[in-house]
C-alpha positions in Angstrom: -2.4 55.3 307.8 1.3 54.6 308.0 3.7 54.9 305.1 5.7 51.8 304.3 9.3 52.9 303.8 11.7 51.0 301.5 14.6 51.4 304.0 15.9 48.5 306.0 19.0 47.8 308.3 22.1 47.1 306.2 21.0 48.8 303.0 23.4 51.2 301.4 22.2 54.8 301.4 23.4 58.3 300.5 22.5 61.0 303.1 22.5 64.7 302.4 22.8 66.8 305.5 22.4 70.5 306.2 24.0 72.9 308.6 26.8 72.2 307.7 26.1 70.6 304.3 27.6 67.1 304.1 27.1 64.1 301.9 27.6 60.6 303.4 27.5 57.1 302.0 27.1 54.0 304.1 25.1 51.2 305.6 21.9 52.2 307.3 22.0 51.0 310.9 18.8 52.5 312.2 16.0 54.9 311.4 13.3 56.4 313.6 11.7 59.8 314.3 14.7 61.1 316.1 17.1 60.5 313.2 19.2 57.9 311.5 22.4 55.9 312.2 24.9 55.2 309.5 28.2 53.4 309.2 30.1 55.0 306.4 32.2 57.9 305.1 32.0 61.4 303.9 31.8 61.6 300.1 34.3 64.5 299.9 37.0 61.8 300.2 35.5 59.3 297.8 38.5 59.2 295.4 41.0 59.1 298.2 39.2 56.1 299.7 39.1 54.3 296.5 42.9 54.8 296.1 43.6 53.5 299.6 41.4 50.5 299.2 42.9 49.6 295.8 46.4 49.8 297.4 45.3 47.4 300.1 45.3 50.1 302.8 41.6 50.0 303.7 42.6 50.0 307.4 43.7 53.6 306.8 40.1 54.7 305.8 38.3 56.6 308.5 35.0 54.8 308.6 32.6 56.2 311.2 29.4 55.0 312.8 27.3 58.2 313.2 23.9 59.3 314.3 22.3 62.2 312.5 19.4 64.0 314.2 16.5 64.3 311.8 16.6 68.1 311.8 20.0 67.8 310.0 18.8 65.4 307.4 17.8 67.1 304.2 17.2 63.9 302.3 18.5 60.3 302.0 18.0 57.7 299.4 19.0 54.2 298.5 22.3 53.8 296.7 20.9 52.7 293.3 21.8 53.2 289.7 20.1 56.2 288.1 19.8 57.4 284.5 22.7 55.2 283.4 25.0 56.2 286.3 26.0 53.2 288.4 25.4 53.1 292.2 28.3 54.0 294.5 28.2 50.4 295.6 28.8 49.3 291.9 31.5 51.9 291.4 33.2 50.8 294.6 33.2 47.1 293.5 34.3 48.0 289.9 37.2 50.3 291.1 38.4 48.3 294.1 37.3 44.7 293.5 35.9 44.6 297.0 32.3 44.2 298.1 31.0 47.4 299.7 28.9 45.6 302.3 32.0 43.8 303.5 34.0 47.0 303.6 31.3 48.8 305.6 30.5 45.9 307.9 29.6 46.6 311.5 32.4 46.7 314.1 32.8 43.5 316.1 33.1 44.1 319.8 36.5 43.1 321.2 
């Protein structure tokens, strides 16, 4: 019996990694037994990112498209509100006025 997972391409997720410990936020691009691909940013710079985006300098934000091997993934979860705390997506919209999905959109080939 297979388990139906609630994760789909394009959903916003938070990933907790180990060795070294990192926290990432971004759009899920892919998920399989080997790992997961995410377009997003390291949460250590969350406040700095919000400041840059508010100033209109979103082109200065170092977004990355990364693959994380499954052995590094401690856990990941949908970016949802919890216990009265808004999701990071809602916080991003409230504090910058921009839609997080647009901000994290896939790169277009040139």
